[in-house]
N, C-alpha and C positions, 0 to 999 in steps of 0.2 A: 691124577698127577698135579702137583701144585704149580701155580703160575710162576714163571721165571721172568722177572722184568728185564734181565740183562742177557737174555737168550742170544740175540744177534751179536752183541758185543763180545761174546766168547770166541768169535772167529777173527783171527789176527788180520787177515786180508780185508775183512769188512771194516775193521777199525781204521786201517790206512785209507780205505775208500771213503769212509765217513769224514776223516780228518781233511783229506784233500777236497772233498765236496764242500765242507764248511768253509775252508779257506777261499775257495772260488766264489761261493755265495757272498762271503763277507767283502771280498774285493769288489765284486760287481755292485753290491749295495753302496759301497763308498763311491764308486764311479757314478752311479745314478744320482746320488745326492749332490755331489760337487758339481757335476755337469748341469743338473737342474738349476742349481743356484746361479751358476755362471750364465746360463742361457736366459733365465728370467731377469738377471741383473742387466744383461745386454738389451733385452727387448721389452720387459715389463708387459708381456702379452701372454695370457694363459694358453692361448693356442700354440705358442712356440713350445710350451712344455708338452702339449699333446703331440706335437710333431716329433719330439724325441722318441716317444713310444711308437709312432707310425714308422719312423726310420728303421727301428728295430723289427717291427712286426712284418713289414713287407718281405724282406729276405727270409725271415724265420718261417713264416707261414708258407712261403713259396717253396722252401726246400725241406721242410720237416718230414714229409712223407718219404723223400729220398733218403733222409737221415735214418728213418726207421728201416727202410729196405737195406741200407748199408749195415745197420746194426745186426740184422739177421743173416747177413752174408759174409761179413768181414770180422776180423778180430776186434771185439768190442773194446778191449783195452787199448789197442793201437789207435782206434778211431777216437776214443776219448782223449788220448794223449795228443793227437794231432789237432783236435778242436781246441783243447786247452792251450796249446801253443799259439793258436791264432788269437785267443783272448788275451794272452800275455803280450802279443804284438800290439793289440789295441791299447793296452795299458801303457806300454812304452811310447806309443804315438801321442797319447794324452800328456804324458810327462814331457815329451819333446815340445808339444804345443804350449805347455805352461812356461817353457823357457823362451819360446819364439812365437808369441801370439800373432795371428794373421789379421792385423788391423781390426781387432775386436769383431771378427766375423763369426756367425753361428754355424755356417755350413760344415766346417771341419768336425764339429761335435756330432752332427747328424751322420756324416760319412763314417765316423768311427763307430757310432752306435749301430749303423747298418752292418758293418763288418762283424760286430759282436753278435748281431741277430743271425747272420749266416753261420757263424761258428756254433752257436747254441742250437741251431736246427739239427746239427749232427751230434753235438755233445749230449743233449738231454736224453734222446732215446737210447743212445749207446751207453751212457753212464747208468741210466735206470735199469736197462737190461743187464748190464754188467753186475750191478749190485745184487740182482736176483740170482746170478751164478755163484756168488760167494758164500751163500748160506743155504741150508736146506729149506724146503717148502714150508715146513711147519713153523719156521721163524719169520715168514714174510710179514705177518701183521706186526710183530714186535719190531722188525727192521723198519717198517714204514713209520712207526712211532719215533724211533731214534733218528731216522733221516729227517723227519719233520722237525724234531727237536734241534738238530744241528743247523738246519736251514733257518729256523726262526731265531736261534741264538746268534747266528751270523747276521740276521736282520736287526738284532739289537745292537751288536757290537759294531757292525759296518757303518750304519748311519751316524751312530754316536761318535765313533772314532773319526769318521769323515768330517763331521761338523766341527769337531774340536781341532783337528789338524788344519782344516781350511780356515776356520774362524780365528784361531790363535797363531796359526803358522802361515801356510800358503797353499795354493793349488799344487805347487811342486812337491811339497811334503806329502800331501794327500795322495797324489797319483804315484809318487815313489813308493809309498807304503802299499798301495794297491798292487803295483808290479811285484813287490816281494811276496805278497800273499799268493798271487797267481803262480809265481815260480815255486813256492812251497807246494801248491796243489799239484803242479806238474811232477814234482819229485815224489809226492805221495802216491800218485797213480802209477809211477814207474816201479814202486815196490810190489805191485800186484803181479802175479804170475800170468804170462801170456796164455790165452786160451786157444789161439789158432783160428783160422777162417772157419766160417759156418758151412754147412752143406750147400752144394751147388743148387741153384734154383731150377726146378723142373718146369715152372710156368714162365710165361713171358714177363718182361719187365713191367708192363702195364698191369697185367693180372696180379703179379706179386705185390705191386704198390697198392692196389685197391683191395687186396685180401684183408688187410687189417681194418680198413674202413668197413667192409662188409661184415666182418666179425663183430665190430662194436655195434653196428646198427641192428644186428640180429640178437644181441644180448641186451634186452630192455633195461635190466638193472644197471649195467655199465653205462649205457647211453643216457639214462635218466640222471644218473649221478654226475656224469660229465656235463650234461646240458644244464643242470641246476647250477653247477659251479660257473659255467660259461656266462650265463645271463646274470647271475647274482653279482659276480665281480665286474662284469662289463657295465652294468647299470649302477650297482651300489657302491663299489670301491672308488675312491678318488684320491689315492695316494699321490698320483702325479700332480695334483693341485695343491699339495701341502706347501710348496714354496709361496704360492699366492696367498694361502690362508696365513702363513707365517708373516708375510709382508703387509698385506692389506687389512686383515681381520684382527689377528692377535698381536701383530707388531712386535715380533721377536726376530732376532738375527739368525745367522747360520747355526749358532750353537743351539738356539731354541728349535730350529728346524731339525737339527740332528736328534734332539730329544723327541720331537713329534714323530719323525720317521722310525725311531727305535721303539716307540711305545707299543704299536701293534705286535711287534715281535716279542716284547716282554710278556705280554699276555699269552702269546702263542707258546713260548717256552714253558711258562708255568702250567699251561694246559697240557703240553706234551709230556712233561714229567708226571703229571697226575694220571694221564692215560697210560703211560708206560708202567706205572706202579700198580694200576688197577687191573683186574681180570678183563678179558675182552667184553665189548659191549653186548648186552643181551637183547637190546632193542635198537639195533644199529640204524634202521631206516628212520624211525622217529627222531633219533638223536641227530641224524644228518639234516632232516627238514627243519627241526627247531633251531639248530645252530645257525643255519643260513638265514632264517627269519630274524634271529637276534642280531646277526651281523648287519642286516639292512637297517634295523632300528637304531643301532649304534651310530651309523653314518648319518641318519636323519637328525639325531640329537646333536651330533658333532657339528653339523652345518649351522645349527641354531645357537650354538654356544659362543659366548664372548669371554669366557674365563679360561685362562691357559691351563690351570690344573684340571678343570673339568674336561677340557678338550683332550688332554693327554690321557686321562683316565678312560674316556670313551674310546680312544684309539686302542688302548690296551685291551679293553673288553672286546672290541671288534676282532683283534688278533686272536684272542682266546677262542671265540666262537668259530672263527675261520679255521683254526687249527683242527677242530673236531671234524669238519668236513674234509680237510686235506688228508688226515690220517685214514678216515673211513673210506674215502674214494681211492686212495693209493693202495690200501690193502685189498679192496674189492677188485680192482683191476688186476693186481698180481695173482690173486687166488683163483680168478676165473679165466685166466689166459694161459694157453699152452706155451711151454717154454720156447719152442721153435718159432712162435709168432710174437714173442715178447717185445722185440724191437719195433715192429710195425704197429702193434697196438699201443705201445708207449709213445710212438710218434703221433698217433691220432689223439692220445691223451694230451701230448704236448701242444698239438694244434688247438685243442679246446682251451688249454690253459693260456697259451700264447695269445689266442683271440681275446680272451677275457682280460689279460693283463696289459699287453702292449696296445691292442686296439682299444681297450678300455681307457688307456691313457689319452689316446687321441679323441675318443668320444667325450671324455671328461673335459678336455680343453675346448673342443668345439661347442659342447653344451654350455660351458661357462661363458664363452664368447657370445652366444646367442641369447641365453636366458639370464646371465649373471651368475656369479660364483656360488652364492648360497642357494638360490632356487634350483640350480642344476643338480646339486648334491642331494637336496631334499627329494626332488623328483626321482633321482636314481635309486635312493633307498626305498621309495614307495614302489617302484617297479620291481625291486628285489622281493618285496613282500608279495606282490602279485605273482611273481614267478614261482615262489614256494607254494602258494595256494593252488596254482594251476598244476604244478607237478604232483602234489599230494592227491589231487582229484583225478588226474589223467593216468597216473601210474600207481595204482593201489598196491602192487607187489613191492614197490619201494617202501611205501608207508608201513607195510606189514613185515618187512624184512627184520629178522631177529639176528641170529648169528651170521657173520659174513661167510663162514665156511659152508653154510647150508645153501 
């Protein structure tokens, strides 16, 4: 049978789901960029940027296993809608703050980001499990590609639009646009048919919570793929430090920062479209390892660059290589997870991703404070390369993995 690159998009509810997810991603990226610029403008301290990530990470990591449990027991659509409503409230609070700033204080930004972290702890596993309900199993790999495409297209448009609206307009205009995007996401999710509550749990709450963790740790392929992403992004990615690079190293304004934040997503979108149009990977394990290694090399070179165009190009390449691992990891998790455990396993997946992204932001800020901005990113990229080498050595079955379905 010939490869159908639009397989998942032929399902109407999945199209609404994808549109709503993209709007949410786009709005949240706008929020992160504008908030990062405002906080750095107030403090001129890279650690303050890291604290934004920490404020989101603490509630997210603390609640995400409960979010996975809820996603396997409650109506995933209703849970996604409720979580999305909280994210909309956060956007409206930022809009209110833009009209009535609290004496140039940074703590309201941290508080609103913490609220977003709590909401995403329930939204991420519920929405990812919901997406798997909207399509047949044979479309999972294709759906992972299109979901990654939507996510990274939002990461192109969100920072670029946020930088333009804030740079040429105001924080009010940027946060107002974010609130509209969140409202559209809420309306899109409402177009999906309710699925009803999940079967009642036969095990205790604690046993049910840990079941997803045990499943992941028993599946070495899934565990190695998640661990590789965790340590690669935790050490190698330094997206949270881009306001500092834009101000101190490359000396561009918020518009330039928007371009830099969008660049990784430009590369990701281009790679997503290429992966969607191509047949499935025949050497998935090697592709995963090489893509993460190339991601680390891009960040090392970016840290040493003093040319804006070269820096933007390297960020785009880092996004392209990162997208390969995102698509392969997402398809691997869905294809090897029973449907009734999808929420809890996706919560563990979210825990790994949240640890790498949000805690990675804090790690980047702390390392930049202790070692300096450039040395900290070079060291992080080097540790990413070491992580790839260690994974390839210790998990040979990942290195030998060919088709994901096998």
